[in-house]
C-alpha positions in Angstrom: 14.5 -24.9 -2.2 17.4 -26.8 -3.6 20.7 -24.9 -3.7 22.1 -24.6 -7.2 25.5 -26.3 -7.9 28.0 -23.5 -7.8 31.8 -23.8 -8.1 34.7 -21.6 -9.3 35.4 -22.3 -12.9 38.8 -22.4 -14.6 40.0 -18.7 -14.6 41.3 -19.2 -18.2 37.8 -19.9 -19.4 36.3 -16.6 -17.9 36.0 -13.4 -19.9 39.2 -11.4 -19.5 39.9 -7.7 -19.5 41.8 -6.7 -22.6 40.8 -9.9 -24.5 37.0 -10.1 -24.3 35.2 -7.2 -26.0 31.8 -6.2 -24.6 30.0 -3.1 -25.8 28.6 -2.3 -22.4 29.2 0.5 -19.9 31.7 -0.6 -17.2 31.3 -0.8 -13.4 34.6 -0.8 -11.6 35.0 -3.0 -8.5 37.0 -1.7 -5.5 40.0 -3.8 -6.4 40.3 -2.1 -9.8 40.6 1.3 -8.2 42.9 0.2 -5.4 45.2 -1.8 -7.7 45.3 1.1 -10.2 46.3 3.5 -7.4 49.1 1.2 -6.2 50.3 0.2 -9.7 49.3 -3.5 -9.3 47.6 -5.3 -12.1 47.5 -4.8 -15.9 48.1 -1.4 -17.4 44.4 -1.2 -18.5 43.5 -0.5 -14.8 45.2 2.9 -14.9 43.3 3.7 -18.1 40.1 2.7 -16.4 40.9 4.9 -13.4 41.7 7.8 -15.6 38.2 7.4 -17.1 36.5 7.0 -13.8 34.0 9.8 -14.3 32.6 7.8 -17.3 32.4 4.6 -15.4 29.8 3.3 -12.9 30.5 2.2 -9.4 28.1 0.6 -6.9 27.3 2.1 -3.5 29.1 -0.8 -1.8 32.3 0.2 -3.7 32.0 3.7 -2.4 31.5 2.3 1.1 34.6 0.1 0.8 36.7 3.0 -0.4 35.4 5.2 2.4 36.0 2.4 4.9 39.7 2.4 3.9 39.9 6.1 5.0 38.5 5.3 8.4 40.5 2.1 8.9 44.0 3.6 8.5 46.0 4.6 11.5 46.1 8.5 11.6 49.5 8.4 13.2 51.1 6.4 10.4 53.4 8.4 8.1 51.6 7.4 4.9 48.0 7.7 6.0 47.6 11.3 4.9 48.9 10.5 1.4 46.6 7.4 1.1 43.6 9.2 2.4 44.3 12.0 -0.1 44.4 9.6 -3.0 41.1 7.9 -1.9 39.5 11.4 -1.5 40.6 12.3 -5.0 39.1 9.1 -6.4 35.8 9.7 -4.5 35.6 13.2 -5.9 36.0 11.9 -9.5 33.0 9.5 -9.2 30.0 11.0 -10.9 27.1 10.8 -8.4 24.7 9.9 -11.2 26.8 6.8 -11.9 26.6 5.3 -8.4 24.3 2.4 -8.5 22.5 2.2 -5.1 20.7 -1.0 -4.2 17.0 -1.0 -3.3 15.5 -2.8 -0.3 14.4 -5.6 -2.7 18.0 -5.9 -4.1 19.4 -6.1 -0.6 17.1 -9.1 0.1 18.1 -10.8 -3.2 21.8 -10.1 -2.7 21.6 -11.5 0.8 20.2 -14.8 -0.5 22.7 -14.9 -3.4 25.6 -14.2 -1.0 24.4 -17.0 1.2 24.1 -19.4 -1.7 27.7 -18.6 -2.8 29.0 -19.0 0.7 27.1 -22.3 1.1 28.7 -23.6 -2.2 32.3 -22.8 -1.3 32.5 -22.6 2.5 35.0 -25.0 4.0 36.3 -25.9 0.5 38.0 -22.6 -0.3 37.3 -20.3 2.6 35.8 -20.6 6.1 33.6 -17.4 6.3 33.9 -17.4 10.0 34.9 -13.7 10.2 32.2 -11.0 9.8 34.4 -9.2 7.3 34.4 -12.2 4.9 30.6 -12.3 5.0 30.3 -8.5 4.5 32.7 -8.7 1.5 30.6 -11.5 -0.1 27.4 -9.4 0.5 29.0 -6.3 -1.0 30.0 -8.4 -4.0 26.5 -9.8 -4.3 25.0 -6.3 -4.2 27.5 -5.0 -6.8 26.7 -7.9 -9.1 23.0 -7.4 -8.7 22.9 -3.7 -9.3 25.3 -4.1 -12.3 23.1 -6.8 -13.8 19.9 -4.9 -13.4 21.5 -1.7 -14.8 23.0 -3.6 -17.8 26.6 -2.7 -17.1 29.6 -4.9 -17.0 31.6 -5.4 -13.8 35.4 -5.3 -14.0 37.1 -7.2 -11.2 39.8 -9.6 -10.1 37.4 -11.2 -7.5 36.6 -14.7 -8.5 33.5 -14.6 -6.3 31.8 -12.8 -9.2 32.1 -16.1 -11.2 29.6 -17.6 -8.7 27.3 -14.6 -9.2 27.4 -15.0 -13.0 26.3 -18.6 -12.5 23.3 -17.4 -10.4 22.5 -14.5 -12.8 23.0 -15.2 -16.5 22.3 -11.5 -17.3 25.4 -10.5 -15.3 28.5 -9.5 -17.4 31.9 -9.6 -15.8 35.4 -9.0 -17.1 38.1 -10.5 -15.0 41.8 -9.6 -14.7 44.8 -10.7 -12.7 
């Protein structure tokens, strides 16, 4: 199998949150939620977070948010506050709007993540750390479940540009 030619495109040419209008339900990537909580990013992120019960998320997004709770140092003075915010967000997610990958989707996402890494490894990032590979796999899973459900991903993660090139049905709005 010949690997497709993938490359990051000019960010200015990608569909942008607040500029591009798509009449599709939205799936929020982890960075949308974390940036809205911390006040980073455009004001639309706070609006999206306020409407979280109407939005979709992927199971990998739930896992990444939960990972944050486990990763923080319990002795740090701000940990309880941050964990409280993450818990509040997780309670707002409608369980019927969590898109969970099937075994077949895991397989496809693994291949797509590998294709994306193959295309950019060494040029942009090294992918030597397991966390980098896991992040790419989570993004591939999120992209795949969003595409198959017909929802639009909102993210600042440019890796989704690669997944759009692999899956023309995938809709993504970028910000940042």
